[in-house]
C-alpha positions in Angstrom: 44.5 0.9 -16.7 43.7 -0.2 -20.2 46.5 0.4 -22.7 46.5 1.7 -26.2 47.2 -1.3 -28.4 49.3 -0.9 -31.5 49.8 -3.8 -33.9 52.8 -3.6 -36.2 52.2 -5.7 -39.4 54.6 -6.4 -42.2 53.3 -6.6 -45.7 52.9 -10.0 -47.5 55.3 -11.5 -50.0 56.2 -9.9 -53.3 58.0 -11.1 -56.4 61.4 -9.7 -55.5 62.4 -11.8 -52.5 66.2 -12.0 -52.1 66.7 -8.5 -53.4 66.8 -5.1 -51.8 63.4 -3.7 -52.7 63.6 -0.5 -50.9 61.2 2.0 -52.4 60.7 0.1 -55.7 56.9 -0.1 -55.9 56.0 -3.8 -56.4 52.6 -5.5 -55.7 51.9 -8.5 -53.6 52.0 -12.0 -55.2 49.1 -14.4 -54.8 51.0 -15.9 -51.9 51.4 -12.5 -50.5 47.7 -12.0 -50.5 47.3 -15.3 -48.7 49.9 -14.2 -46.1 47.7 -11.2 -45.3 44.4 -13.2 -45.3 46.0 -15.5 -42.7 47.2 -12.6 -40.7 43.8 -10.9 -40.8 42.2 -14.1 -39.5 44.6 -14.4 -36.6 44.3 -10.7 -35.8 40.5 -11.0 -35.7 40.9 -13.9 -33.1 43.3 -11.8 -31.1 40.9 -8.9 -30.9 38.1 -11.0 -29.4 35.4 -8.9 -30.8 37.1 -5.5 -30.4 37.4 -3.2 -33.4 40.5 -1.6 -34.9 40.0 2.1 -34.6 42.5 3.1 -37.3 44.9 1.5 -39.8 48.0 3.4 -41.1 49.9 2.2 -44.1 53.0 3.0 -46.2 51.9 4.5 -49.5 53.8 1.8 -51.5 51.6 -0.7 -53.3 52.6 -3.9 -51.4 51.7 -2.2 -48.1 48.5 -0.7 -49.4 47.3 -4.0 -50.7 48.2 -5.7 -47.4 46.4 -3.0 -45.4 43.3 -3.3 -47.6 43.1 -7.0 -46.8 43.1 -6.2 -43.1 40.6 -3.4 -43.6 38.2 -5.6 -45.5 38.4 -8.7 -43.3 38.1 -6.7 -40.1 35.5 -4.2 -41.3 37.6 -1.1 -40.8 36.3 2.0 -42.5 39.5 3.3 -44.2 43.3 3.2 -44.3 45.4 6.3 -43.9 48.4 6.2 -46.2 51.6 7.8 -45.0 54.8 8.4 -47.1 56.7 8.5 -43.8 56.0 4.8 -43.4 57.8 3.8 -46.7 60.6 1.3 -46.6 64.2 2.5 -46.3 65.5 3.9 -49.5 68.4 1.7 -50.8 69.4 4.1 -53.6 71.5 2.5 -56.3 71.2 -0.9 -54.6 67.5 -1.3 -55.1 66.5 -4.3 -57.1 70.0 -5.9 -56.6 70.9 -9.1 -54.7 73.2 -9.2 -51.7 76.0 -10.8 -53.7 75.6 -8.4 -56.6 76.0 -5.4 -54.3 79.0 -6.9 -52.5 80.7 -7.5 -55.8 79.9 -4.1 -57.4 80.2 -1.9 -54.3 82.7 -3.8 -52.0 83.9 -0.8 -50.0 80.6 0.9 -49.6 78.8 -2.3 -48.7 81.4 -3.3 -46.1 81.1 0.2 -44.6 77.3 0.1 -44.5 77.2 -3.4 -42.9 79.7 -2.3 -40.3 77.4 0.4 -39.0 74.2 1.1 -40.9 73.2 3.7 -38.4 75.6 6.3 -39.8 76.6 4.8 -43.2 74.2 4.6 -46.1 73.6 2.5 -49.2 74.9 4.5 -52.2 72.2 7.1 -52.7 70.1 5.7 -50.0 69.2 6.3 -46.3 71.1 5.6 -43.1 69.3 3.9 -40.2 69.5 7.3 -38.5 67.5 8.9 -41.3 65.0 6.0 -41.2 64.7 6.4 -37.4 63.8 10.1 -37.7 61.2 9.4 -40.4 59.6 6.4 -38.5 59.4 8.4 -35.2 57.8 11.3 -37.0 55.2 8.9 -38.3 54.7 7.5 -34.8 54.2 11.0 -33.4 51.5 11.8 -36.0 49.8 8.5 -35.3 49.9 8.8 -31.5 48.9 12.4 -31.4 50.1 15.3 -29.3 48.2 14.4 -26.1 50.4 13.8 -23.0 48.1 11.0 -21.9 46.9 8.4 -24.4 43.3 7.3 -24.4 43.1 3.8 -23.1 41.4 1.0 -25.0 42.0 2.2 -28.5 43.4 -0.2 -31.1 45.5 0.8 -34.1 47.6 -0.9 -36.7 50.6 0.1 -38.8 51.1 -1.9 -42.0 54.6 -1.2 -43.3 58.0 -2.7 -44.1 60.9 -4.5 -42.5 63.1 -1.4 -42.1 60.4 0.8 -40.6 58.9 -1.9 -38.3 62.4 -3.0 -37.0 63.1 0.7 -36.3 59.9 1.1 -34.3 60.6 -2.1 -32.3 64.1 -0.9 -31.5 62.5 2.3 -30.2 59.9 0.5 -28.1 62.4 -2.0 -26.7 65.1 0.7 -26.0 67.5 -1.2 -28.2 70.5 0.5 -29.8 69.6 1.2 -33.4 72.9 -0.3 -34.5 71.4 -3.7 -33.5 68.5 -3.3 -35.9 69.4 -6.4 -37.8 69.1 -8.6 -34.7 65.3 -8.2 -35.2 63.8 -10.5 -37.7 60.3 -10.0 -39.2 58.6 -12.5 -41.5 56.2 -11.5 -44.3 52.7 -10.9 -43.0 53.9 -11.1 -39.4 52.2 -9.4 -36.4 53.8 -7.7 -33.5 51.9 -6.0 -30.6 52.9 -3.1 -28.5 50.8 -1.9 -25.6 51.3 1.7 -24.7 50.1 3.1 -21.4 48.7 6.5 -20.7 52.1 7.8 -19.6 53.4 6.5 -23.0 55.3 3.6 -21.5 55.5 0.9 -24.1 55.4 -2.8 -23.5 56.2 -5.2 -26.4 53.8 -8.1 -25.9 55.1 -10.2 -28.8 57.0 -9.9 -32.0 57.2 -11.7 -35.4 54.0 -13.8 -34.9 53.5 -15.5 -38.3 51.7 -18.4 -39.8 53.9 -18.3 -42.9 55.0 -21.7 -44.0 53.5 -23.4 -41.0 50.1 -24.3 -42.4 50.7 -25.6 -45.8 49.1 -28.8 -47.2 49.8 -30.5 -50.5 46.8 -28.9 -52.1 46.2 -25.5 -50.4 47.1 -23.2 -47.5 44.9 -24.0 -44.6 44.6 -22.2 -41.2 43.9 -24.5 -38.3 42.7 -23.1 -35.0 44.8 -19.9 -35.1 43.8 -19.0 -31.6 45.9 -22.0 -30.4 48.9 -20.2 -31.8 48.0 -17.1 -29.8 47.6 -19.0 -26.5 50.7 -21.0 -27.1 49.1 -24.0 -25.4 48.9 -26.3 -28.4 51.1 -24.9 -31.1 54.7 -23.9 -31.3 55.1 -20.1 -31.2 57.6 -19.0 -33.8 58.0 -15.5 -32.6 61.7 -14.8 -32.0 63.8 -11.7 -31.8 67.1 -13.3 -32.8 65.9 -15.9 -35.3 67.9 -15.4 -38.6 69.8 -12.6 -36.8 72.1 -12.2 -39.8 69.2 -11.4 -42.1 69.9 -8.1 -43.9 67.1 -7.8 -46.4 
């Protein structure tokens, strides 16, 4: 029984690292474009000649640009943009650093950190609200059929908040543990979904970010070795930087 393969891909780096971007519409940096070019190369190796049938992207610029790199490198016809795949709305905290928020909104921030599933950033979304939105997007992408057509390949290019939420869903994790999932810029995760809609997470947070730098340029060496795990150290990890909140 051949499963439906769904790749979850985080966008590349932007110029606001260390700040809560939320739904601020910022583009990729030059390094962010390189993140996605590396991801596209690895994805092509993983597919082993298979084609991506569909790409779905957040409608924010950083995700659109990331999806466009994948589309061009893998010869996919088009990208479907979805507002439902936008990053979590952080309200009044958008554009602020962690320490700035903690100083200006000490009570609200402490309450949100204690349980982001039911508490929201000031003017922003709770994790419960993000969950409903992410699962609506997933339902639209997967379609209404009770049985999924095997062998199809799709990709979602989105943001930390949305992709963490989807991974919690596929893993059956409590959504209150969402910050125990860490996803690097440009990383790949793969979920195989069988015709009865049973999901199996094959790997998470696979990234070449910061592993392939030389003094002169970024260089990708034998990315297929990373996939097999035989010759390279696999950096995928569910709990790495478990305290990461951005």
